[in-house]
Every structure is written in C-alpha cells, then in structure tokens.
FIPAVO-325825 format. One record per residue (C-alpha): x, y, z. Coordinates in steps of 0.2 Angstrom, whole numbers, plus 2048, in hexadecimal, padded with zeros to 3 digits. Layout:
<pts>
XYZ ...
</pts>
This chain:
<pts>
800800800 8078117FB 80A81C80A 80482E807 80D834817 81E82E811 81D837800 82C8447FF 8308517F2 8418587ED 8458687F5 8498777E9 85B87D7E7 86188A7F2 8628977E5 8508947DF 8458A37E2 83389F7E4 8278AB7DB 8148A97DE 8098B77D6 7F88B97DE 7EB8BD7D1 7D88C07D1 7D08B07C9 7C18BA7C3 7CC8C67BA 7D78B87B2 7C78AF7AC 7C08C07A5 7D08C379C 7D28B2795 7C08B1790 7C18C1786 7D18BB77D 7C88AB779 7B98B4773 7C38C1769 7CC8B2760 7BC8A975C 7B38B9756 7C18BF74B 7CA8B0746 7BD8A2744 7AA8A5745 7A58B573C 7A88B972A 7AF8CA723 7A18D471C 7AC8D870D 7B08C7705 7A38BD710 7B08B1715 7B68AA726 7C98A9729 7CA896726 7C0898715 7CB8A7710 7DA89D714 7D488E70A 7D08986FA 7E08A16FB 7EB8926FE 7E28896EF 7E58986E4 7F88986E9 7F98856E6 7F28886D4 7E387E6D6 7D98886C9 7CA8826C0 7D487D6B1 7DF8726BB 7DD8606C2 7D585D6D3 7E18596E1 7DE84F6F1 7D48596FE 7E185470B 7EE85D702 7E586D702 7E186B715 7F3867719 7F9876710 7EC882718 7F087A729 80287B728 80488D721 7F5897726 7E888F732 7F0886741 7E087D746 7D986B744 7D8864733 7C685F736 7C1871737 7CA876727 7C386771D 7B186B723 7B387C71D 7BA87670C 7AB86A70A 79E87770E 7A5882700 7A38746F4 79186F6F8 7848756EC 7778736F9 78087E706 78788B6FA 77C8956EE 78C8976E3 7998896E8 7AB8906E8 7B487F6E8 7B28716DB 7B28616E5 7B58506DD 7AE8416E7 7A283F6F5 7A08506FD 79084B707 77E84F706 772858712 77084871C 78184071A 79384571E 7A0846710 7AE83970E 7BE83B716 7CA84870F 7D683A708 7C88356FD 7C28456F6 7CA8516EA 7C88646E7 7CD8736DD 7C68856DC 7B68886D3 7B48956C6 7AB8A06D2 7BA89F6DE 7C58A76D1 7BB8B76D3 7BE8B76E6 7D18B76E4 7D28C16D4 7DF8CE6D4 7E58C96E5 7F78CB6DE 7F48DD6D9 7F58E56EB 7E28E56EC 7E28DF6FE 7ED8E070D 7F78D1713 7FD8CC724 8098C072B 8028AE72F 8028A7740 8158A3741 81B8B2736 8228A8728 8148AA71C 8088B8718 7F58B7715 7E88C370E 7DD8CC71B 7CF8CB70F 7CC8C56FD 7C98D16EE 7B88C86EC 7B18CD6DB 7A08C66DF 7968CA6EF 7998B96F7 7928BD709 7808C1702 7818B46F4 7878A56FF 7828AB710 78B8A6720 78989D730 79489D740 79389D753 79F8A875C 79F8AD76F 7908B7773 78B8B9761 7878AF752 7848B273F 7778A9734 7758B1723 76A8AB715 7718A8703 76A8B36F5 76A8B36E2 77A8BA6DA 7718C36CC 7658CC6D8 7738D16E5 77E8D86D7 76F8E26D0 76C8E96E1 77F8ED6E3 7808F66D2 7709006D6 7799056E6 78990A6DD 77E9156D1 77391B6DF 77D91C6F0 76E9236F9 7629156F3 75590F700 7528FE707 7428FD6FD 74B9016ED 7588F36F0 74B8E66F5 7438E86E3 7538E06DD 7558D46EC 7448CF6F2 74A8C16FD 7568B36FF 7598A66F2 75E8956FA 7698886F2 75C87B6F4 74E8856ED 73D8836F6 7318906FB 73389F707 7228A3710 71F8B4717 72B8C2713 7288CE722 7378C572B 7428C771B 73E8DA71B 7428DB72D 7538D372A 7578DE71C 7538ED726 75B8E8737 7668D9734 75A8CD73D 74A8C4738 7438B3735 73A8AB727 73289A723 73988E716 72D88170E 731872703 72B8736F1 71D8666EF 7118606E2 7018566E4 7028486D6 6FA8386D2 70982D6D7 70081C6D4 6F18186C9 6E68176D9 6EE8246E5 6F48366E6 70483B6EE 70F84A6F3 71F84B6E9 72C8556F1 73A85C6E6 74286A6F1 74586B703 74887970F 75A87F711 76587371B 75886671C 75C855714 74F84870E 75483B71B 750847729 73F849721 73C83771E 741832730 73583F737 72783A72C 729828731 72A82C744 71A836742 711829739 71681B745 711826754 70082974B 70383C74C 70283D739 6F483472F 6F083271D 70182B717 70281A710 71481A709 724824708 7318226FA 74282B6F8 74582B6E6 7538386E6 7628356DA 77083F6D3 7678416C2 7558466C7 75A84E6D7 74F84E6E7 73F8446E6 73583F6F5 7248366F1 7188366FF 70982B6FB 6F8830702 6EB824708 6DB8246FF 6CE82E709 6DA83C70F 6DC84D707 6EE84F700 6ED862703 6E985F716 6F7852718 70385E710 6FF86B71D 70285F72A 71385A723 71786D723 71286E735 71A85F73C 72985B732 73986472C 73086771B 72D878723 73B88172C 73F892733 74F89B72F 7558A973A 75F8B6732 76D8BE73D 7788C8731 7878CA73D 7988CD733 7A88D6736 7AA8E8730 7BB8F0733 7BF8E273F 7AF8E574A 7A08D974A 7908E2744 77E8DE740 77B8E472E 76B8E6723 76A8E4711 7708F570C 77F8F5719 7858E4712 7848EB700 78D8FB705 79B8F270E 79D8E76FF 79C8F56F2 7A98FF6FC 7B48F06FC 7B38EE6EA 7B69006E7 7C69006F2 7CC8F06E9 7CA8F76D7 7D29076DD 7E18FE6E4 7E28F36D5 7E19026C9 7EF90A6D2 7FA8FB6D2 7F78F86BF 7FA90A6BB 80B9096C5 8108F96BC 80C9016AB 8159116AF 8249066B4 8238FC6A4 82190C69A 8319136A2 83A90369C 83390468B 838916689 84A91168E 84A903681 84390F673 85291B677 85E90C676 857906665 85891865E 86A919663 86F907661 88090965A 885916668 87E90B676 8888FC66F 89890766E 89590D680 8928FB687 8A28F467D 8AD902683 8A8900696 8B38F66A2 8A48EE6AB 8918EE6AC 8918FB6BA 89B9076AF 8909036A0 8809076AA 8889176B0 88E91D69F 87D918697 8749236A4 8809326A1 88093168E 86E92E68A 86693569A 85F92469F 85A91F6B1 8639116BA 8549066B8 8549096A5 8669076A3 8668F76AC 8578F06A2 8618F5692 8708EB698 8658DC69C 85C8DC68B 8638CF67E 8698D766E 85C8CD664 84F8D866C 8578E8664 8518E6653 8468F1647 8378E664A 8398E765D 8398FA65B 8288F9653 8228EE661 8288F966E 820908666 80F8FF666 8128F9678 81690B67D 806912676 7FC90467E 80490868F 80091A68D 7EE917689 7EC90B698 7F49176A4 7E992569E 7DA9196A1 7DF9146B2 7E39266B6 7D192B6B1 7CA91D6BC 7D59226CB 7D19356C9 7BE9336C8 7B392B6D5 7A59296C8 7B09206BC 7B69146CA 7A49106CE 7A090C6BC 7AF9006BB 7A98F76CB 7978F66C4 79D8F06B3 7A78E26BB 7998DC6C6 78E8DC6B7 79A8D06AE 79A8C56BE 7878C46BE 7878BF6AC 7948B26AE 78E8AA6BE 77C8AF6C0 76E8A26C1 75B8A36C2 7538A46D3 74F8936DB 7458986EA 73389E6E9 72D8AD6F4 71C8AE6FB 7158BC705 7098B070F 70789D711 6F589C70E 6F289171E 6E1898721 6DB890710 6E5880713 6DE87D724 6CC87D71E 6CF86D714 6CB85E71F 6D8851721 6CD84371C 6C184370D 6AF844713 6A4835710 69983F704 68D8376F8 6938346E6 69182A6D7 69D81D6D0 69D81D6BD 6A48106B0 6A681469E 6A580868F 6B880868D 6B980269F 6BE8126A8 6B98146BB 6B68256C4 6AB82D6D1 6A283D6D1 6A584A6DE 69284A6E2 68383F6E0 67984B6D5 6718466C5 67C8446B5 6738526AC 670853699 68084D691 6868446A1 685833699 69383868E 6A4838697 6AC84568B 6AE83767D 6A8827685 69782268C 69381C69D 68D80A69E 68A8096B1 6878156BF 6868116D2 68281C6E0 68E81B6EF 6978256FB 6A982B6FA 6AF820708 6A4811703 6A68026F8 69E7FC6E7 69F7EB6DF 6A57E76CE 69C7D96C6 6A47CE6B9 69E7C26AC 6A37B36B7 6967B96C4 6A37C06D0 6A17D06DA 6B17D86DE 6B27E66EC 6BA7F76E7 6BC8056F3 6B48156EB 6C18206F3 6CE8186E8 6C581E6D8 6CA82E6D0 6BE83C6D4 6B68476C7 6B48596CB 6A285D6D1 69F86A6C4 6A485F6B5 69685F6A9 69785469F 6A284A6AA 6B38456A2 6B98336A6 6C983769D 6D18386AE 6C98276B3 6D38176B6 6D08076AD 6C67FA6B7 6D57EE6B5 6DF7F86C2 6D27F46D0 6CD7E26CC 6D67D36C6 6CD7C96B8 6D07B86B2 6D37B569F 6C37B7696 6BA7C06A5 6B37D16A2 6AA7DE6AD 6987DF6A9 6927EC6B6 6937F56C7 6887F16D6 6857F96E7 68A7F06F7 67D7F8701 6747EB70B 6647F570C 6637F86F9 6587EE6ED 6677E46E7 66F7DF6D7 6667D86C7 6707CC6BC 66D7C56AB 6767B66A3 67A7B1691 66E7A2693 65F7AD698 6607AB6AB 65B7BA6B6 65F7BC6C8 65D7CA6D5 66A7C86E3 6657CA6F5 6727D86FB 6797CD709 68B7CF703 6997C870E 6A27D6717 6B27CD719 6B67C8707 6BB7D36F8 6B67C66EB 6A77BB6EB 69A7B36E0 6897BB6DD 6817AD6D2 68479B6CF 6877996BD 68578A6B3 6937836A7 69678E698 68A79C69E 6907AD6A2 6897BE6A9 6857CA69B 67E7D86A6 67D7DE6B7 6737ED6BD 6707F56CE 65D7F66D0 6578076D8 6458016D8 63A7F16D6 62F7FB6CA 63D7FB6BD 63D7EF6AE 64A7E16AB 64E7E0699 6557D268F 65A7D467C 6607C4673 66B7C1664 65C7BD659 6557CE65D 6487CA66A 6457D6678 63C7D1689 6387DD696 6307D96A7 62E7E16B8 63D7DE6C4 6307DA6D2 62C7CA6C9 63D7C36CD 63F7BE6DF 6507C26E7 65B7B46EA 66B7B16F5 67C7B16ED 67F79F6E9 66E79D6E0 66E79B6CD 6607A76C9 6507A36BF 64A7A36AD 64A7B46A6 6487B2693 6447A4688 6517A267B 65079A66A 65C78C665 66E793661 66B7A5668 6707AD678 66D7BD682 6767CC67C 6707D9688 6697DA699 6647E96A3 6577F36AD 64D8016A6 64180D6AF 63180D6A5 62C81E6AC 6398276A2 63C828690 64881A68A 64F81367A 653802673 662801668 6667F265D 6737EF650 6717E0645 67E7D763A 6857C6634 68B7B9641 6987B2635 6A17C3633 6B17C663C 6AF7D164C 6B17E3649 6B07E2636 69E7E7634 6957F6639 6847EE638 6737F6637 66D800646 65C80464C 65681065A 64580E661 63A81366F 63A80867E 62780A680 624801670 6297F1678 61B7E9682 61F7E1693 61E7CE693 61F7C16A1 6307BB6A7 6367AB69E 62D7AF68E 6357B367D 6317C567C 62E7CF66C 6387D365D 6447E265E 64B7E364C 6477DB63B 6567D4633 65B7D9621 6647CF614 6757CA61B 66F7CC62D 66C7BE639 6717C464A 6727D3655 6837D9658 67F7E6666 66F7EA670 66B7F667D 65C7FD687 65D80C692 65881E695 65782A686 66183067D 66C822678 67E825674 68A81A66A 69D81966B 6AB810662 6B8805669 6C381466D 6B581D676 6B1829667 69F82E664 696825656 68682C650 676821652 667821646 65882B64A 64A823654 63F81764A 62D81664F 62B80364C 6337F7658 6357E964B 63C7F463D 64C7F1634 65C7FA638 66680862F 678804629 68480D635 69481662F 69F81063D 69F802649 69680465A 69D7FA668 694801677 68480B67A 680816689 67182168E 66D830699 6718266A9 66B82F6B8 66483D6AE 65383C6B6 64E8396C8 6468296CD 6338296CC 6288276DA 6248146DD 61580E6D2 60A7FF6D3 60E7F26C6 6017EF6BA 6087EF6A8 60D7DF69F 60E7CE6A6 6147D06B7 60D7C06BF 6187B86CD 6267AD6C7 62379B6C7 62E7916D3 6317846C5 6397916BA 6477956C7 65878D6C4 6627866D3 
</pts>
C-alpha cells in the first residue's frame, strides 16, 4: 500500500527565488474570455462584408489560386489543398478547413458554388467522403473573387508565423455575401444570411452606383427577396422587408409540390423542391414517424425517387377518401416541408461586427469595388508609365544605334557603359540598364515599328486610366460595366417563388377526408369508369360522355361500394372512392378522364363486364338476363366479407348478357333475341331469388337463336328500341347492317316465358340481329373507338325493316338518368300474371 505520509519532494536549490503573483480570478477570466471572443469573431465565425468570406474560406480560395488550380486545369486531391492551407495560412484542424471547402462546392448550399468538386461532396442528408477521396479546383466564379489580386488591389498581412503573407480581403468582382449568404456562430453573436439571385443583386448594385441616394423601396424592386439554391417557395414577405430594412427578420420556406395522379387509382403529392438546408431523408423520416404515431392520416405510401438525372422527387401517395390539398397542409404544418429562416445580417465592416440592411450591404460592397478598381487603375497606370519609360529609351537607342554600339564597345565595363549612355543620350539609369540587357536581335528596323506602336498604345492606355482616376463618375461607370459583364456571364433565372401570403385560410376550409356525399357511378361503352361529383340527373346530353355513351349508371355514395357484374355471373366489389371524380358542373360529363374497368377487376379469358349494380341491402336488387333466356332478380343479401361472389347459378355454355339495377318494380324487363323478337314484361312478375339460384324462364327462344340484349325500361318515360340487322355468316366488324329506331310504346307487353313480338323485318341478306338496345330516348350510337355514329330517324312501325348505316355501331346508350323516377303505379298493362313455379330454373 502506498503511504501518502512518506511522500517527499526535492527541495529547490538555494539560489531559486520563488515568485508567486496573486491575481483576481474574475479579472483573468474576463480578459481571457474577451481574447477568445475577439479571436472567434474576427478570425473564424463572421464574414467580411466586402467579399462575403470568412477567414478560412478566403484562405482556401487564395491558396488554390496560388497553387494554380484554375478551372482549365485538372482537379487535385482535396487533402492537398487542405494541407497547403493548414500549413501556410490557417493553423487549425484539417476537419474545419475541409468542411469549409466542401460547403463552397455544394450546389445545394451555395447559390453560386465557387469550388468545382469532383467526387462525393455529400447531400443535404449525407456527409461528404473523406478528403483523400475527393478532388477539387476553383470554379469559374471563383476566378472573379481573386481577379486582379496581384495588382495591389487589396492589402496583405503576414500569416500566423510571419513567413508568408495573405490578403486581408479578396477583390471580389461579384457580390458574394448577398449571392451565397453566410452562416456562423461567434461569441455573443451569430450571422445567418440568405442567398440571393446574382442578376437581381447586381442590378440593385448598379442602380445604387448610378443613384447613391436610392431608397430601400427602389432597391427592393430589383431584389424582391432571397433566391435559395434549392428553390422552393417563400411565404410572406413582411419578414423579408424587415430584414432588408433592419438586418433582422424571418420568413417561411415551403417545398414545391404538385398534386398528380401518381397511380391509375390514386392521387399523390409530388415534391420536387425542398426548403433550404432540408434533405429528403429528413422529410421521409418525419413523415414515417407521424404516420406510425397516427398523428398524420391519409398517406398510403411514400417513395423517394430522387436521382442525379431528374433531381429531387418525393412521391407521397394519398389514400382514397382523403383530400390531397388538406393532407398537403398537414405536411406543411407537421414536417420540415415548411421551415422558418431567420435572417441576421451580421458582418464585419472596417473590422467591427455590424448588423446591416440591404442598402448597407450593397453600399459596403460597391465601396469596396470602387476602391479595388481605383487601386487597380493606379497600379496599371504606374506599370504602363514604367514600360513607356523603357520604350522611350529603346526608341532613342534604335535612332542612334551606331553611336550606342560605339559607346558600349569603347567602355571598359558595363557600369562605365551605363554611365556613358546616360551622359551621351540623356537616358535614365533604368533606361540605360534596360538597353544594355536588350539582345542585339531586338534592335532591328521591324522592332522599331513595333516599339512605335507599343508606345502609342501605352500612351492611350495611360490617358484612359488617368481619366478613370481623375473622375469619380468615370470610375463608377467602370465598376458598373464590370458588374454587368459578371451578371451576363454567371447570371441564372430565379429558382425560388415569392408569395405575399400562404393562403392558409382557404386551405384549412378543405376537410381532410372526402365527405360521403351521394354520387353516381358511370360506365361507358368503351369500358371507362368514373363517378360524378353529385347525384343529380344527367341532363340533356348527359348520356354522351364527350364522345362515348353511358351504358350503365348506379347511384351510390362517395365512400360506398358498387358491384361490377360479369358475363360469368360474378359480382366484384369496387370502392367508389377509387374511381376518378368528374367535376360537378360537367355537362355533358366527360369520361375521357375515366379509368378502364380492367384496372379495378380481374377478368378471366373470355369474361366481360355486362353492367353495374348497387350493393345496397335495402334496394330492389339486381336483374340479370342470360343468353339462353333466363331472367333472375337477385335478393340483395350480398356477403360483406367477400370481394368476389356469384349472383346466379349458370348452366353450362350459358352466360349473362345484361345486368341492370332496378329502381322500381314497375319497370319493364326487356329481352331482344337474335331473330329480332322483343319481349317486355313487368319486373314484379319475377320473384327475387337468393344468389345461388339459377333464375327462371324469361323468354322463349327459337332453335339456334340466343338473347342479344337484356335490360330494364321505365314505361312511364319516352323510350326507344334500336335494332341493327345483318348476316350471321359475315366476319365481325365487316358489315354496318341495317338499323332501325322505333318507339318503345309500339311493343305490347307479354307474359314472362313467352316469345314476344317481332322488332325488325329482315331484308335480303339479313338473317340475324347484330345489335339491339332498349332504353330512354333519345338513343345514341357509338363506334368501337367511342366516336358518335348517327342513327336513323324514328320509324313508326315496330316490325319495319332497317336503313343501311354508313358506319358500324358497336354500342347504343340513351338519356340515362335524364328523368326522375315516376311515382309508383299499379300494374295493369300486358300479361303480368304471377310466374309459374314450374318455369323457374334451379
């Protein structure tokens, strides 16, 4: 065990003088903290208002310029740049230097990137690759920041160890601070400046150069608001105006979204732009968290389809029954798809941190550029004057070439030759030394002409530079013209949309879920399904869906279900909310936006859709007719736990040819056969049966003939019967046939299970009906592509012959729903005797 009591220390030597200084701890802490704060504020965190760069950024760009990493040169390893910066100018960690380099190369961080990066420089969600894996060089825009730095345009200072020098500021031929913004946290202060559009900022700067007394309102006509690298939308400009006036303000950023049909059956929200500094993974994670916790409803799927070719693309699929507009407002409220940006325009001006408005920022930059152009012009004039002085000496030597050579040859050494040249020809020491250093091959007649031209050029340039330096207006014109060239070379269109208000009051009025309002489900002859926005009558031309005709209409509710009846006697459930909605004001309704029925049901080979039916258990039920003449009314006791079930027991080789939703037992059920026989009888004469039943005899068929049409007709409204006759031996679709339109009232009602009456007289070459239909007038014909086909005028006789048609008719529809249902009437027309049980088919 170590004994603390026996521990000894070596005594100090006799000549050691112990000096202990008592200091106040609070004073020492205060002094040290102020020194640390000063270092952070001036050497790390805050940008200079002139070039918009923090010290580390300035050192990176200057070092890369000195290394010759221009845009026309190849990329070099980022670690090489970091090492050069750290070793010569920035004695801090390599991670901080590399982070600054990466940010200046990211197009989603900088509105105008100044470093051209090669490799993985990260994304809004992911960090970049290590510096040993990436490469970099100066971007073309960066050359404007360091342009003319070797012409004494800016001051230089010693580096941290006094062995190198570095610029205190870059010449900055473009307004980098406003264009790319800045962010930094110092001690007791911070800066957060939004990026802007280069063209707009330069336009405002040029206006300020021309009108130094311009007001903020005048400048905001050129710079209406920030222009973020990631685009998006800025909502509410009051905070932007406050920031431009006082240097502080806030505004809201929103993602750019569009509501689109992302799948054939569902709508979705497509996000193509996100707020500044918000990545897609952050949005996806937040949405998943909200959906899992059930704080956000209405989203069925979320896909991130972002790639390097198409850019950002988030697809948020909306559940049927929810309003996409309302879901989008919830996304804005609960996720980073809407963020707040706080502007705090703190920058260094003359070495002091200041909060600047838009005009002050432009004034500082314009003043810097005027000073740079003045110093550059002074430097260039001085260099040209020095060159002109040498050219004058060479011209004198060429005019007296023989004497000059004689003087040089007779001199003992170069010092004597220089002295004698000065005495004989009146040259300065610099001119004499330059003549002695000039090769004899330069002293030809041709070089004399070249020197005369160079002399004239130098004199013109010196006069031009003198005019610039002697006139403040001329100097400002030069600065303005150079800014215009920068704008032309690097300007890009605005990416961010500016909105005065968000329109929240309108959006919040939209309910999140679609209400269960009454509607109608429509099916066209080409197999398109859609629903109306209301359950009102389809007035006038409502039976024609732009170019198609409606063959089935069922009343339902938006959040209800309907049944699709197939030729095999199956009924398949379809959610009404899945169907595309037609505008309530559409008259006539257009089903061009409808979806094919095959997208909602799966059919077997040879199976077709014959109609729609309601699943309402309190309704009168469904009426079916088969090719063999069987009729059935189905008791509406459909199973609630099955999406696919049979509604009739079919015999072998039989199929359903028609299915209609009865709205009243007073309606007629109508059969039309291939041998042109029409039978109508009241629906009340058919007793409803359960789903497994096979129905009962509906129409008596002659040998070799089948049922072509089955439907229901309201005898209380005007109705038409359309028949088209042709040859049974002709190829399908090759004959137009003879068509006839007659009044439904011309056909007397007969008893069920009888043969009916003749509907059309066959002409020579006709032995069968190609198409038949009965329904509310007026009848409309359509082709296979849905285009309208004119039908013959109504014929007074029910058993007359048809008129040759000019085009093939494949479907007929009428004014479905055009008239309200009549009041129930007592049956008394035709043979409506009760059905005989012996005629039922089991």
